[in-house]
VEXBA-673546 format. One record per residue (C-alpha): residue number from 1; residue in one letter; x, y, z. Coordinates in Angstrom, 3 decimals, padded with zeros to 6 digits. Layout:
N
+-----+-----+----------+----------+----------+
:   n : res :     east :    north :       up :
+-----+-----+----------+----------+----------+
: NUM :   a :        X :        Y :        Z :
...
+-----+-----+----------+----------+----------+
This chain:
455
+-----+-----+----------+----------+----------+
:   n : res :     east :    north :       up :
+-----+-----+----------+----------+----------+
:   1 :   m : -054.294 :  012.561 :  001.174 :
:   2 :   s : -050.806 :  011.415 : -000.801 :
:   3 :   r : -049.449 :  010.008 : -003.730 :
:   4 :   h : -046.631 :  007.975 : -004.488 :
:   5 :   l : -045.203 :  009.528 : -007.467 :
:   6 :   p : -041.973 :  006.656 : -009.161 :
:   7 :   y : -039.871 :  008.358 : -011.478 :
:   8 :   h : -036.781 :  008.158 : -013.015 :
:   9 :   v : -033.473 :  011.132 : -012.693 :
:  10 :   s : -030.825 :  010.642 : -015.386 :
:  11 :   t : -027.255 :  012.472 : -015.620 :
:  12 :   a : -027.175 :  016.074 : -016.650 :
:  13 :   r : -023.923 :  017.383 : -016.413 :
:  14 :   r : -023.141 :  020.885 : -014.899 :
:  15 :   g : -023.210 :  024.140 : -016.395 :
:  16 :   r : -022.541 :  028.126 : -015.811 :
:  17 :   g : -024.514 :  030.782 : -014.722 :
:  18 :   g : -027.182 :  030.676 : -012.036 :
:  19 :   r : -029.271 :  028.202 : -010.902 :
:  20 :   s : -031.900 :  027.227 : -013.756 :
:  21 :   l : -034.005 :  023.620 : -014.314 :
:  22 :   a : -033.982 :  021.976 : -017.549 :
:  23 :   a : -036.532 :  019.008 : -017.718 :
:  24 :   q : -037.808 :  016.424 : -019.898 :
:  25 :   t : -040.295 :  014.344 : -019.378 :
:  26 :   a : -041.528 :  010.976 : -021.711 :
:  27 :   g : -045.043 :  009.104 : -020.039 :
:  28 :   s : -046.879 :  006.880 : -021.980 :
:  29 :   r : -048.983 :  009.687 : -022.622 :
:  30 :   g : -046.003 :  011.629 : -024.611 :
:  31 :   g : -042.945 :  012.347 : -026.147 :
:  32 :   p : -040.420 :  015.157 : -024.385 :
:  33 :   q : -041.626 :  017.909 : -022.880 :
:  34 :   k : -039.763 :  020.385 : -021.210 :
:  35 :   a : -040.777 :  022.343 : -018.836 :
:  36 :   s : -038.849 :  025.513 : -017.848 :
:  37 :   g : -039.664 :  028.923 : -015.911 :
:  38 :   r : -043.622 :  027.701 : -015.706 :
:  39 :   r : -045.430 :  024.519 : -014.800 :
:  40 :   s : -045.954 :  022.149 : -016.688 :
:  41 :   r : -049.791 :  021.128 : -018.618 :
:  42 :   r : -048.676 :  017.445 : -017.857 :
:  43 :   s : -046.476 :  016.957 : -014.650 :
:  44 :   g : -046.975 :  019.774 : -013.496 :
:  45 :   a : -043.479 :  019.959 : -012.357 :
:  46 :   v : -041.783 :  023.634 : -011.720 :
:  47 :   p : -038.820 :  024.597 : -011.190 :
:  48 :   a : -036.820 :  023.754 : -008.792 :
:  49 :   g : -035.987 :  026.161 : -005.612 :
:  50 :   v : -033.278 :  028.248 : -004.174 :
:  51 :   g : -032.734 :  024.576 : -001.898 :
:  52 :   g : -032.232 :  022.304 : -004.886 :
:  53 :   a : -035.540 :  019.919 : -004.099 :
:  54 :   l : -037.642 :  019.262 : -006.696 :
:  55 :   r : -041.486 :  020.469 : -006.190 :
:  56 :   l : -044.395 :  019.192 : -008.056 :
:  57 :   g : -047.604 :  021.158 : -008.165 :
:  58 :   r : -051.135 :  019.925 : -006.660 :
:  59 :   r : -052.984 :  019.418 : -009.357 :
:  60 :   g : -050.259 :  017.953 : -011.897 :
:  61 :   r : -049.057 :  014.517 : -011.708 :
:  62 :   q : -046.920 :  012.354 : -013.790 :
:  63 :   a : -048.510 :  008.469 : -014.245 :
:  64 :   p : -046.166 :  005.774 : -012.754 :
:  65 :   g : -043.422 :  004.651 : -014.266 :
:  66 :   e : -042.658 :  008.044 : -016.401 :
:  67 :   s : -039.226 :  009.351 : -016.344 :
:  68 :   l : -037.283 :  012.759 : -015.737 :
:  69 :   t : -034.225 :  014.199 : -016.713 :
:  70 :   g : -032.854 :  017.258 : -015.712 :
:  71 :   q : -030.067 :  019.854 : -014.351 :
:  72 :   e : -030.416 :  021.861 : -011.050 :
:  73 :   g : -028.687 :  025.142 : -010.919 :
:  74 :   g : -025.359 :  025.567 : -013.145 :
:  75 :   g : -021.433 :  026.342 : -012.571 :
:  76 :   a : -020.069 :  024.558 : -008.858 :
:  77 :   g : -023.231 :  024.023 : -008.102 :
:  78 :   a : -025.332 :  022.406 : -010.576 :
:  79 :   v : -027.180 :  019.570 : -009.364 :
:  80 :   a : -026.277 :  015.940 : -011.765 :
:  81 :   w : -029.341 :  013.505 : -010.959 :
:  82 :   s : -029.143 :  009.343 : -011.521 :
:  83 :   g : -030.308 :  007.108 : -010.176 :
:  84 :   v : -034.003 :  005.993 : -009.907 :
:  85 :   v : -035.663 :  008.045 : -006.980 :
:  86 :   r : -038.988 :  007.558 : -005.316 :
:  87 :   g : -041.332 :  010.942 : -004.427 :
:  88 :   r : -044.581 :  011.801 : -002.430 :
:  89 :   e : -046.774 :  014.707 : -002.860 :
:  90 :   s : -047.836 :  015.729 :  000.135 :
:  91 :   s : -050.045 :  018.587 :  001.244 :
:  92 :   s : -048.671 :  021.271 :  000.373 :
:  93 :   g : -048.116 :  020.561 : -003.901 :
:  94 :   r : -044.197 :  019.534 : -002.451 :
:  95 :   s : -042.507 :  015.744 : -003.499 :
:  96 :   s : -039.403 :  014.618 : -000.901 :
:  97 :   c : -035.938 :  011.953 : -001.835 :
:  98 :   i : -037.660 :  008.714 : -000.397 :
:  99 :   s : -034.272 :  006.783 : -001.800 :
: 100 :   g : -031.580 :  007.694 : -003.599 :
: 101 :   g : -030.786 :  011.473 : -001.866 :
: 102 :   v : -029.360 :  013.714 : -003.929 :
: 103 :   c : -032.271 :  015.013 : -006.013 :
: 104 :   a : -032.698 :  017.138 : -001.854 :
: 105 :   m : -029.620 :  018.708 : -001.981 :
: 106 :   g : -029.072 :  021.300 :  000.035 :
: 107 :   d : -032.865 :  021.866 :  000.974 :
: 108 :   p : -032.840 :  023.966 :  003.764 :
: 109 :   e : -035.555 :  021.206 :  004.578 :
: 110 :   r : -033.252 :  018.599 :  004.057 :
: 111 :   p : -030.331 :  019.598 :  005.959 :
: 112 :   e : -028.874 :  015.691 :  005.555 :
: 113 :   a : -029.088 :  015.785 :  002.180 :
: 114 :   a : -026.593 :  018.684 :  001.751 :
: 115 :   r : -022.446 :  017.553 :  000.830 :
: 116 :   p : -019.819 :  020.150 :  000.286 :
: 117 :   e : -018.494 :  020.780 : -002.565 :
: 118 :   q : -015.617 :  017.660 : -003.817 :
: 119 :   d : -013.777 :  020.717 : -006.061 :
: 120 :   e : -012.815 :  023.073 : -003.090 :
: 121 :   r : -012.042 :  020.241 : -000.676 :
: 122 :   l : -009.381 :  018.964 : -003.340 :
: 123 :   s : -006.044 :  019.679 : -003.036 :
: 124 :   s : -003.437 :  021.299 : -006.250 :
: 125 :   d : -001.395 :  018.308 : -004.927 :
: 126 :   t : -003.982 :  015.812 : -004.896 :
: 127 :   n : -005.268 :  016.507 : -008.207 :
: 128 :   e : -001.909 :  016.253 : -009.811 :
: 129 :   n : -000.724 :  013.135 : -008.419 :
: 130 :   e : -004.561 :  011.696 : -009.508 :
: 131 :   a : -003.519 :  012.575 : -012.968 :
: 132 :   k :  000.453 :  011.008 : -012.818 :
: 133 :   s : -001.832 :  007.583 : -011.208 :
: 134 :   n : -004.030 :  007.584 : -014.558 :
: 135 :   e : -000.481 :  007.632 : -016.481 :
: 136 :   e :  000.562 :  004.848 : -014.670 :
: 137 :   p : -000.116 :  001.687 : -016.119 :
: 138 :   l :  000.720 :  000.053 : -011.995 :
: 139 :   l : -001.975 :  001.931 : -011.264 :
: 140 :   r : -004.910 :  002.414 : -013.657 :
: 141 :   k : -007.812 : -000.157 : -013.252 :
: 142 :   s : -008.850 : -002.476 : -015.384 :
: 143 :   s : -011.518 : -005.095 : -016.012 :
: 144 :   r : -009.376 : -007.871 : -015.875 :
: 145 :   r : -007.475 : -006.888 : -011.987 :
: 146 :   f : -009.481 : -009.107 : -010.968 :
: 147 :   v : -008.049 : -012.186 : -013.264 :
: 148 :   i : -004.404 : -013.299 : -012.697 :
: 149 :   f : -004.874 : -014.833 : -016.281 :
: 150 :   p : -002.898 : -014.563 : -019.278 :
: 151 :   i :  000.808 : -012.777 : -017.813 :
: 152 :   q :  001.403 : -009.511 : -018.926 :
: 153 :   y :  004.166 : -008.524 : -016.406 :
: 154 :   p :  005.947 : -012.371 : -016.167 :
: 155 :   d :  009.040 : -010.690 : -014.706 :
: 156 :   i :  006.907 : -009.535 : -011.828 :
: 157 :   w :  004.670 : -012.513 : -011.848 :
: 158 :   k :  008.652 : -014.577 : -011.628 :
: 159 :   m :  009.585 : -012.533 : -008.741 :
: 160 :   y :  006.247 : -014.107 : -006.866 :
: 161 :   k :  006.522 : -017.878 : -008.098 :
: 162 :   q :  009.722 : -016.990 : -006.072 :
: 163 :   a :  008.824 : -015.966 : -002.872 :
: 164 :   q :  005.942 : -018.752 : -002.898 :
: 165 :   a :  009.411 : -020.670 : -003.213 :
: 166 :   s :  011.162 : -019.176 : -000.338 :
: 167 :   f :  008.289 : -020.362 :  001.374 :
: 168 :   w :  008.787 : -021.149 :  005.331 :
: 169 :   t :  007.588 : -020.875 :  008.522 :
: 170 :   a :  008.973 : -020.321 :  011.877 :
: 171 :   e :  008.234 : -023.689 :  013.137 :
: 172 :   e :  010.688 : -024.631 :  011.368 :
: 173 :   v :  013.817 : -022.944 :  013.143 :
: 174 :   d :  015.405 : -024.925 :  015.443 :
: 175 :   l :  016.406 : -022.416 :  018.360 :
: 176 :   s :  016.652 : -025.555 :  021.050 :
: 177 :   k :  020.860 : -025.257 :  021.036 :
: 178 :   d :  020.571 : -021.118 :  021.022 :
: 179 :   l :  019.609 : -020.993 :  024.610 :
: 180 :   p :  023.192 : -022.139 :  026.420 :
: 181 :   h :  024.794 : -020.000 :  023.149 :
: 182 :   w :  022.873 : -017.444 :  025.024 :
: 183 :   n :  024.006 : -017.621 :  028.321 :
: 184 :   k :  027.238 : -017.151 :  027.357 :
: 185 :   l :  027.647 : -013.902 :  025.573 :
: 186 :   t :  028.353 : -010.285 :  027.681 :
: 187 :   s :  026.072 : -008.633 :  029.071 :
: 188 :   d :  027.019 : -006.490 :  026.105 :
: 189 :   e :  026.096 : -008.999 :  023.617 :
: 190 :   k :  022.224 : -009.911 :  025.071 :
: 191 :   y :  021.771 : -006.224 :  024.600 :
: 192 :   f :  022.608 : -005.428 :  021.771 :
: 193 :   i :  021.248 : -008.598 :  020.261 :
: 194 :   s :  017.623 : -008.558 :  022.477 :
: 195 :   h :  017.801 : -004.240 :  020.819 :
: 196 :   v :  018.562 : -005.259 :  017.182 :
: 197 :   l :  014.902 : -008.091 :  017.866 :
: 198 :   a :  013.342 : -005.386 :  019.123 :
: 199 :   f :  013.831 : -003.740 :  015.863 :
: 200 :   f :  012.479 : -005.829 :  013.709 :
: 201 :   a :  009.896 : -007.297 :  015.424 :
: 202 :   a :  008.252 : -004.135 :  015.038 :
: 203 :   s :  008.995 : -003.572 :  011.303 :
: 204 :   d :  007.688 : -005.739 :  009.761 :
: 205 :   g :  003.971 : -004.767 :  011.404 :
: 206 :   i :  004.827 : -001.379 :  009.506 :
: 207 :   v :  006.023 : -003.461 :  006.324 :
: 208 :   n :  002.903 : -004.706 :  006.165 :
: 209 :   e :  000.835 : -002.004 :  007.209 :
: 210 :   n :  001.267 : -000.273 :  004.241 :
: 211 :   l :  001.307 : -003.061 :  002.119 :
: 212 :   v : -002.208 : -003.306 :  003.235 :
: 213 :   e : -003.059 :  000.524 :  003.236 :
: 214 :   r : -001.184 :  002.270 :  000.795 :
: 215 :   f :  000.059 : -000.324 : -002.421 :
: 216 :   s : -002.315 : -003.073 : -002.683 :
: 217 :   q : -004.850 : -000.630 : -002.544 :
: 218 :   e : -002.582 :  001.975 : -005.763 :
: 219 :   v : -001.497 : -001.090 : -007.566 :
: 220 :   q : -004.038 : -002.648 : -010.221 :
: 221 :   v : -001.459 : -005.521 : -011.844 :
: 222 :   p : -002.919 : -008.677 : -010.185 :
: 223 :   e :  000.223 : -010.315 : -010.892 :
: 224 :   a :  001.935 : -007.203 : -008.549 :
: 225 :   r : -000.614 : -008.235 : -006.406 :
: 226 :   c : -000.046 : -011.145 : -005.656 :
: 227 :   f :  002.903 : -010.459 : -004.864 :
: 228 :   y :  002.452 : -007.875 : -001.963 :
: 229 :   g : -000.053 : -010.547 : -000.792 :
: 230 :   f :  002.350 : -012.898 : -000.671 :
: 231 :   q :  004.546 : -010.618 :  000.075 :
: 232 :   i :  002.383 : -010.038 :  003.806 :
: 233 :   l :  002.233 : -013.412 :  004.604 :
: 234 :   i :  005.748 : -014.340 :  005.026 :
: 235 :   e :  005.970 : -010.657 :  006.968 :
: 236 :   n :  003.612 : -011.791 :  009.595 :
: 237 :   v :  005.982 : -014.983 :  009.267 :
: 238 :   h :  008.747 : -013.697 :  009.874 :
: 239 :   s :  006.969 : -011.073 :  013.074 :
: 240 :   e :  006.645 : -014.141 :  014.905 :
: 241 :   m :  009.767 : -015.368 :  014.639 :
: 242 :   y :  011.432 : -012.314 :  015.545 :
: 243 :   s :  008.524 : -011.866 :  018.969 :
: 244 :   l :  010.122 : -016.264 :  018.614 :
: 245 :   l :  013.472 : -015.568 :  019.166 :
: 246 :   i :  012.660 : -012.741 :  022.142 :
: 247 :   d :  010.375 : -014.777 :  023.694 :
: 248 :   t :  013.150 : -017.612 :  023.449 :
: 249 :   y :  015.576 : -015.480 :  024.917 :
: 250 :   i :  014.413 : -013.127 :  027.226 :
: 251 :   r :  013.525 : -014.451 :  030.479 :
: 252 :   d :  011.800 : -011.676 :  033.006 :
: 253 :   p :  008.253 : -011.086 :  032.143 :
: 254 :   k :  008.388 : -007.069 :  032.144 :
: 255 :   k :  012.045 : -006.802 :  030.153 :
: 256 :   r :  009.945 : -009.169 :  027.674 :
: 257 :   e :  007.098 : -006.740 :  027.392 :
: 258 :   f :  009.460 : -003.444 :  027.586 :
: 259 :   l :  011.049 : -005.133 :  023.979 :
: 260 :   f :  008.041 : -006.044 :  022.113 :
: 261 :   n :  007.214 : -002.038 :  022.511 :
: 262 :   a :  010.537 : -001.383 :  021.701 :
: 263 :   i :  008.555 :  002.104 :  019.385 :
: 264 :   e :  007.267 :  003.487 :  022.118 :
: 265 :   t :  010.065 :  002.427 :  024.601 :
: 266 :   m :  013.537 :  002.754 :  022.757 :
: 267 :   p :  013.678 :  005.828 :  021.147 :
: 268 :   y :  015.897 :  005.567 :  018.391 :
: 269 :   v :  014.045 :  002.098 :  017.480 :
: 270 :   k :  011.292 :  004.937 :  016.660 :
: 271 :   k :  013.049 :  006.744 :  014.591 :
: 272 :   k :  013.685 :  004.884 :  012.545 :
: 273 :   a :  010.321 :  003.951 :  012.871 :
: 274 :   d :  008.031 :  007.083 :  012.166 :
: 275 :   w :  010.495 :  008.317 :  009.392 :
: 276 :   a :  008.466 :  004.598 :  007.787 :
: 277 :   l :  004.974 :  005.511 :  008.421 :
: 278 :   q :  005.878 :  009.302 :  007.420 :
: 279 :   w :  005.875 :  007.753 :  004.014 :
: 280 :   i :  002.165 :  005.565 :  004.674 :
: 281 :   a :  001.110 :  008.683 :  006.109 :
: 282 :   d :  002.385 :  011.245 :  003.684 :
: 283 :   r : -001.222 :  011.707 :  001.048 :
: 284 :   k :  002.196 :  014.150 : -001.041 :
: 285 :   s :  004.308 :  011.761 : -002.059 :
: 286 :   t :  004.206 :  010.231 : -005.035 :
: 287 :   f :  003.681 :  006.270 : -005.638 :
: 288 :   g :  007.906 :  006.126 : -007.273 :
: 289 :   e :  008.416 :  008.009 : -004.156 :
: 290 :   r :  006.626 :  005.364 : -002.049 :
: 291 :   v :  008.273 :  003.043 : -003.310 :
: 292 :   v :  012.060 :  004.835 : -002.872 :
: 293 :   a :  011.608 :  005.332 :  000.276 :
: 294 :   f :  010.601 :  001.672 :  001.366 :
: 295 :   a :  012.691 :  000.562 : -001.120 :
: 296 :   a :  014.935 :  001.804 :  000.921 :
: 297 :   v :  014.033 :  000.571 :  004.676 :
: 298 :   e :  014.482 : -003.340 :  003.613 :
: 299 :   g :  017.280 : -002.514 :  001.511 :
: 300 :   i :  018.836 : -000.177 :  004.099 :
: 301 :   f :  017.345 : -000.034 :  007.395 :
: 302 :   f :  017.293 : -003.967 :  007.735 :
: 303 :   s :  021.078 : -004.852 :  005.841 :
: 304 :   g :  023.367 : -003.373 :  009.104 :
: 305 :   s :  020.916 : -005.391 :  011.962 :
: 306 :   f :  021.149 : -008.673 :  009.286 :
: 307 :   a :  024.806 : -008.105 :  009.189 :
: 308 :   a :  025.931 : -007.808 :  012.452 :
: 309 :   i :  024.060 : -011.082 :  012.936 :
: 310 :   f :  026.308 : -012.592 :  010.604 :
: 311 :   w :  028.763 : -011.356 :  011.964 :
: 312 :   l :  027.862 : -013.954 :  015.334 :
: 313 :   k :  027.720 : -016.453 :  013.022 :
: 314 :   k :  030.627 : -016.534 :  011.846 :
: 315 :   r :  031.662 : -016.778 :  015.280 :
: 316 :   g :  029.936 : -019.630 :  015.279 :
: 317 :   l :  027.083 : -018.698 :  017.157 :
: 318 :   m :  023.294 : -018.680 :  017.575 :
: 319 :   p :  022.823 : -021.112 :  014.871 :
: 320 :   g :  018.687 : -020.717 :  015.487 :
: 321 :   l :  018.904 : -017.327 :  015.011 :
: 322 :   t :  021.702 : -016.316 :  012.296 :
: 323 :   f :  019.675 : -019.195 :  010.421 :
: 324 :   s :  016.360 : -017.345 :  010.675 :
: 325 :   n :  018.409 : -013.932 :  010.037 :
: 326 :   e :  019.931 : -015.934 :  006.751 :
: 327 :   l :  015.794 : -016.885 :  005.654 :
: 328 :   i :  014.311 : -013.123 :  007.049 :
: 329 :   s :  017.388 : -011.401 :  004.782 :
: 330 :   r :  016.428 : -013.051 :  001.721 :
: 331 :   d :  012.825 : -012.418 :  001.633 :
: 332 :   e :  013.856 : -008.901 :  002.301 :
: 333 :   g :  016.200 : -008.795 : -000.712 :
: 334 :   l :  013.513 : -010.136 : -002.621 :
: 335 :   h :  011.103 : -006.990 : -001.933 :
: 336 :   c :  014.129 : -004.892 : -002.135 :
: 337 :   d :  014.419 : -005.706 : -005.845 :
: 338 :   f :  010.814 : -006.540 : -006.341 :
: 339 :   a :  010.678 : -003.304 : -005.337 :
: 340 :   c :  013.119 : -002.024 : -007.968 :
: 341 :   l :  011.514 : -003.950 : -010.848 :
: 342 :   m :  007.777 : -001.747 : -009.677 :
: 343 :   f :  009.944 :  001.655 : -009.884 :
: 344 :   q :  010.924 :  000.563 : -013.557 :
: 345 :   y :  008.051 :  000.126 : -014.488 :
: 346 :   l :  006.795 :  003.427 : -014.034 :
: 347 :   v :  006.563 :  006.782 : -016.286 :
: 348 :   n :  006.387 :  009.231 : -013.891 :
: 349 :   k :  009.599 :  008.118 : -011.972 :
: 350 :   p :  010.908 :  010.671 : -009.423 :
: 351 :   s :  014.292 :  012.953 : -009.997 :
: 352 :   e :  017.595 :  011.077 : -009.524 :
: 353 :   e :  017.954 :  014.045 : -006.976 :
: 354 :   r :  014.881 :  013.256 : -005.352 :
: 355 :   v :  015.909 :  009.198 : -005.105 :
: 356 :   r :  019.084 :  010.120 : -003.302 :
: 357 :   e :  017.343 :  012.138 : -000.762 :
: 358 :   i :  015.062 :  009.594 :  000.347 :
: 359 :   i :  018.323 :  006.990 :  000.069 :
: 360 :   v :  021.263 :  008.988 :  002.118 :
: 361 :   n :  018.276 :  010.597 :  004.623 :
: 362 :   a :  017.663 :  006.716 :  005.335 :
: 363 :   v :  021.828 :  005.899 :  005.778 :
: 364 :   e :  022.099 :  008.767 :  008.341 :
: 365 :   i :  019.420 :  007.100 :  010.782 :
: 366 :   e :  020.404 :  003.467 :  009.602 :
: 367 :   q :  023.910 :  005.169 :  010.850 :
: 368 :   e :  023.070 :  006.586 :  013.753 :
: 369 :   f :  020.801 :  003.858 :  014.818 :
: 370 :   l :  023.736 :  001.062 :  014.951 :
: 371 :   t :  026.887 :  003.326 :  015.651 :
: 372 :   e :  025.715 :  006.038 :  018.474 :
: 373 :   a :  022.411 :  004.633 :  019.394 :
: 374 :   l :  022.905 :  001.146 :  019.080 :
: 375 :   p :  027.217 :  000.643 :  018.981 :
: 376 :   v :  027.943 : -002.060 :  017.259 :
: 377 :   d :  031.189 : -003.146 :  019.312 :
: 378 :   l :  028.890 : -004.120 :  021.351 :
: 379 :   i :  029.655 : -006.998 :  019.731 :
: 380 :   g :  032.793 : -006.707 :  018.650 :
: 381 :   m :  031.887 : -004.909 :  015.339 :
: 382 :   n :  034.303 : -002.395 :  013.646 :
: 383 :   c :  031.460 :  001.233 :  014.106 :
: 384 :   v :  033.703 :  002.920 :  011.209 :
: 385 :   l :  033.483 : -000.524 :  009.149 :
: 386 :   m :  029.825 : -000.542 :  009.432 :
: 387 :   k :  028.556 :  003.205 :  008.550 :
: 388 :   q :  030.881 :  002.106 :  005.181 :
: 389 :   y :  028.742 : -001.325 :  004.514 :
: 390 :   i :  025.239 :  000.753 :  004.848 :
: 391 :   e :  027.104 :  003.075 :  002.462 :
: 392 :   f :  028.357 :  000.413 :  000.359 :
: 393 :   v :  024.217 : -001.375 :  000.027 :
: 394 :   a :  022.623 :  002.095 : -000.362 :
: 395 :   d :  024.995 :  002.820 : -003.373 :
: 396 :   r :  023.859 : -000.863 : -004.792 :
: 397 :   l :  019.997 : -000.070 : -004.062 :
: 398 :   l :  020.955 :  003.378 : -006.407 :
: 399 :   v :  022.010 :  001.029 : -008.682 :
: 400 :   e :  019.403 : -001.641 : -009.349 :
: 401 :   l :  016.923 :  001.492 : -009.114 :
: 402 :   g :  018.713 :  002.434 : -012.780 :
: 403 :   f :  020.475 :  005.524 : -010.686 :
: 404 :   s :  023.957 :  006.060 : -010.432 :
: 405 :   k :  026.126 :  005.886 : -006.407 :
: 406 :   v :  026.197 :  008.238 : -003.983 :
: 407 :   f :  029.295 :  007.315 : -001.794 :
: 408 :   q :  032.090 :  005.503 : -003.734 :
: 409 :   a :  032.118 :  003.133 : -001.569 :
: 410 :   e :  033.126 : -001.442 : -001.325 :
: 411 :   n :  032.060 : -003.733 :  000.780 :
: 412 :   p :  034.206 : -003.610 :  004.117 :
: 413 :   f :  032.584 : -007.259 :  005.502 :
: 414 :   d :  033.997 : -009.906 :  003.287 :
: 415 :   f :  031.071 : -012.646 :  004.840 :
: 416 :   m :  028.673 : -010.160 :  004.204 :
: 417 :   e :  028.843 : -010.668 :  000.277 :
: 418 :   n :  026.049 : -012.964 :  000.216 :
: 419 :   i :  022.753 : -010.434 :  001.956 :
: 420 :   s :  024.299 : -007.637 : -000.219 :
: 421 :   l :  022.459 : -005.840 : -003.164 :
: 422 :   e :  024.775 : -007.645 : -006.391 :
: 423 :   g :  022.108 : -006.916 : -009.018 :
: 424 :   k :  021.835 : -010.324 : -010.663 :
: 425 :   t :  024.611 : -012.468 : -008.954 :
: 426 :   n :  022.210 : -011.200 : -005.614 :
: 427 :   f :  021.350 : -012.821 : -002.271 :
: 428 :   f :  018.654 : -014.792 : -003.703 :
: 429 :   e :  019.496 : -016.549 : -006.905 :
: 430 :   k :  022.168 : -018.083 : -005.266 :
: 431 :   r :  019.639 : -019.641 : -002.278 :
: 432 :   v :  022.244 : -019.508 :  000.315 :
: 433 :   s :  020.148 : -021.370 :  002.456 :
: 434 :   e :  018.825 : -023.551 : -000.250 :
: 435 :   y :  015.739 : -023.926 :  000.865 :
: 436 :   q :  013.144 : -024.311 : -001.981 :
: 437 :   r :  009.835 : -025.518 : -002.191 :
: 438 :   f :  009.850 : -028.965 : -004.462 :
: 439 :   a :  008.468 : -027.488 : -008.064 :
: 440 :   v :  006.872 : -024.262 : -007.563 :
: 441 :   m :  009.742 : -021.930 : -010.170 :
: 442 :   a :  009.028 : -025.137 : -012.499 :
: 443 :   e :  006.725 : -024.579 : -015.881 :
: 444 :   t :  003.614 : -025.285 : -015.950 :
: 445 :   t :  004.331 : -027.282 : -019.583 :
: 446 :   d :  007.127 : -028.746 : -017.965 :
: 447 :   h :  003.766 : -031.464 : -016.127 :
: 448 :   v :  003.953 : -033.754 : -019.688 :
: 449 :   f :  001.770 : -036.710 : -019.218 :
: 450 :   t :  003.541 : -039.702 : -021.374 :
: 451 :   l :  003.474 : -043.072 : -021.744 :
: 452 :   d :  006.298 : -043.971 : -022.463 :
: 453 :   a :  006.810 : -044.573 : -018.570 :
: 454 :   d :  008.722 : -048.752 : -017.825 :
: 455 :   f :  006.406 : -051.693 : -016.526 :
+-----+-----+----------+----------+----------+
């Protein structure tokens, strides 16, 4: 016959040395009483065995409502109990955990309760990164992180409102005039445009993967989370737009499928994708390093392809494609600016040497992509000038991050002045497409109720 024994097991700090039990029982029959090394006359509690199960004697029973606090063992193997647990006294005089599950840790009779030591699983790199994260205001958890107001970071909030004001959808881009232009393009021009679109269609999904899996979970500042949430939305619009462009221009289903699976079917697209994906998977890199890496993805990996499509606009070709490119390049520039803003708030910034290493690596990959794998001379552009342009964009990004230039390159494309990273006069603030949601950027104080209207 068994009897349920409700008891509360509270937290105890780990100790060092051999295994021991220091337990206190409190109930209606008396004050706190220690049990160490022998059976308690009142409660019947005895020291737990090496296996780690809390044991109660046959004759001594704890009355309902009594509480027990204790610690078993020492050193790394010490068990600290917390939570309310229920025990059952069996015919052998021992109790087993019914709920809570922690008081039988390591018991041979309860293998499912055993769990590996946390300290042994954590690498020194992970511990160091976690310690640094705790020092970062952007990454520090707060009970206020679920509430937006009052605004603590007005510059971050302003960028979020700027992103809102620039919202657009794929349905607003007219592609009806593009097909006659497409049919007049050379085979090289068609090849180049379709493969660039294939890269873009996949890359926006990778950016979103990083936002969902890493940045949105790491950053605790509500204003920044608002921006990341909206960025996820607009990246989906970009991906839809690129897919729609491929679907419109490419009539062959097999070729279309080939382009939609560019990461698997095109080695040079895979190389760029793998570079970005490695930063998402890397658990040893710091938040600051990954901010720089994805600023490079959106500020460098996209820049050459944007320039190539703007080259078509200069020639008066593909109005739907070039207008969507204008909208998307504006969005991506804002995302890059936001990454630079977040970087400025970091306490533990990567060294200038490390930042340069990341940026230069991205430049080399992008230059190879547009001058060797998918050379821009296919559409009549100069590959040497394209290399220079990519270096120019990288220099501007380094300046925005607060570092000195590496390449000292000038902008070789006059038609690209509007979308290069030019600091305060960058492409977003000019609003090249003049496309902005009405009143989104207005201050709340602008909405003042008055009775001075004429009737």
